[in-house]
C-alpha positions, 0 to 999 in steps of 0.5 A: 487180412487174417488169411495173408496176413498182410495189408497192401503196404506190407506185402511190399515190406515183406517182399523186401524182407524176402518173405516167400509169402509176398510172392504169392501175395502180391499177384492176388493183391493186383488180382483183386485190383483188377476185379474192383476195376471191371466191377466199378463201371457196373450198376453194382459198382456204383451202388457200392460206391455211392451207398452210405459214402461219408465223403468229406465229414470228419469229426467236427463236420463237412471239411469245407465248414471246418471250424478250426478250434473247435476241430483242435479241441476234439483232435487234442481229445482225439490224441489222448484217447488213443495214447490212453489205449496204447497206456491202458491195453496190453500189447500180448493178450493176457499179458500187462498194460503199460502203466500197470508195468511201470508202476509195478517197475516189472513184467510178468512171466507171460509177457516175457514169454510172448516178447521171446516168442515174437523175436524168435518169429521175426528171425525165423528163416533169417540167412543172419540169425545169430550173427547180429551187430549192435544196432540190429540187438537194440532193434531185436530187444527193443521190437517184440517188448510190449513198451510202447513208449520206447525211445525208439518205438517213439522215434519211428511213430514221430517219423511216420506221423510227420511223413503222414502230415507233409503228405497231407500238406502237399495234397497227396495220400499216405497210402499204398493200394492205389499203386495196384490199380494203377499198374492193372490200368496201366498194363491191363484195363487201360480202357476201364473208366476206374483205370482212367479215374487212377491215372489221374488221381495217383500221385506219391503213392508208386514212389510210397510204394517203391521206398516201402520196398527198398526201405525194408529191403535195406533194414532187413538186409543191414540193419535188422538183418532178418532178410529170408532170402524167400526161403520156404517159412510158413508163418507160424499161426498158419502151420499151427493151424493147418500144417506146412503145406506150402500149395496151401499156404501159397493159395491162402496168401494169394486168395486173402491178399486178392480180397483184401485188395478188393476191399481196399480199392472199393473202399478207396484206401487201404490201412495207410490211406484210411487208418493212417492218413484218415485217421489223422484228419479224424475222417468219419470214413476213416473211423468206419473203415477202421471198425469195419476192418478190424471187427472182420479181421477178429471175426475170420481170425477166429473161424480160421484159427480156432483156439490154435497157437499163434507162436512159434513154440507152441509147446512152451504155452503154459 
């Protein structure tokens, strides 16, 4: 993820936004899914699936012996802890947390600098840059802002949360990576055991992935107006470290996405399936997955990018 810049779902968002990176990342993801499909039925694949498998364990115990009151108490504490993290951790490194800014009633210069740079990054390469409509301006002011409790962020978070919970009620998974294995199984590897399993398990995920793409496309064209039209835009963190070579970036997007997808299918889910859906259910496997992904992402980013700047205009750094 630190190399490609994407998780399975955000690849589809990037495709809808017209980001060229997505054209390299998507086939890489399909290759990663195919690699796991072929490995699954081997002895190594079996060992990877069944070793230290936390199964149906959630925070309050096995889900088939759930204690509703105890689980509810844990869920309340879990929600408070997550909200506290959002309140006390700054969005930008070196900046102030939400609670500090709320008490002081202002934001520091570093925070303002990162907000402006994030807005510049989001608009970089856009066909419609400088031609904002009212709603577009609101989004451009709100999205980069470090206030996690703005009405727009709270509203969109509530929509995503309700959608995830409804999917669970309907016995579906709010996930994205299953579709990659489903596509590979139907088009390339139909006789493999994992493909047959995915053919039975795939529910709404293909439709969810289509919705992710269409939603991102419509938003990029008509709301945020960030559609890039697949222009050769190199992400700033990458170009500040490795330069503006399109070939290098294509290889990194393809290879990074391949590794991410292989890991996601090996784990049985991605950021949406484990971190979001599993996190909502307080699944032990989701927490372990989140810890592993976060740790590997930080270590990889540190090794790959070192001390290079992630900003659009690195010379602006104080």
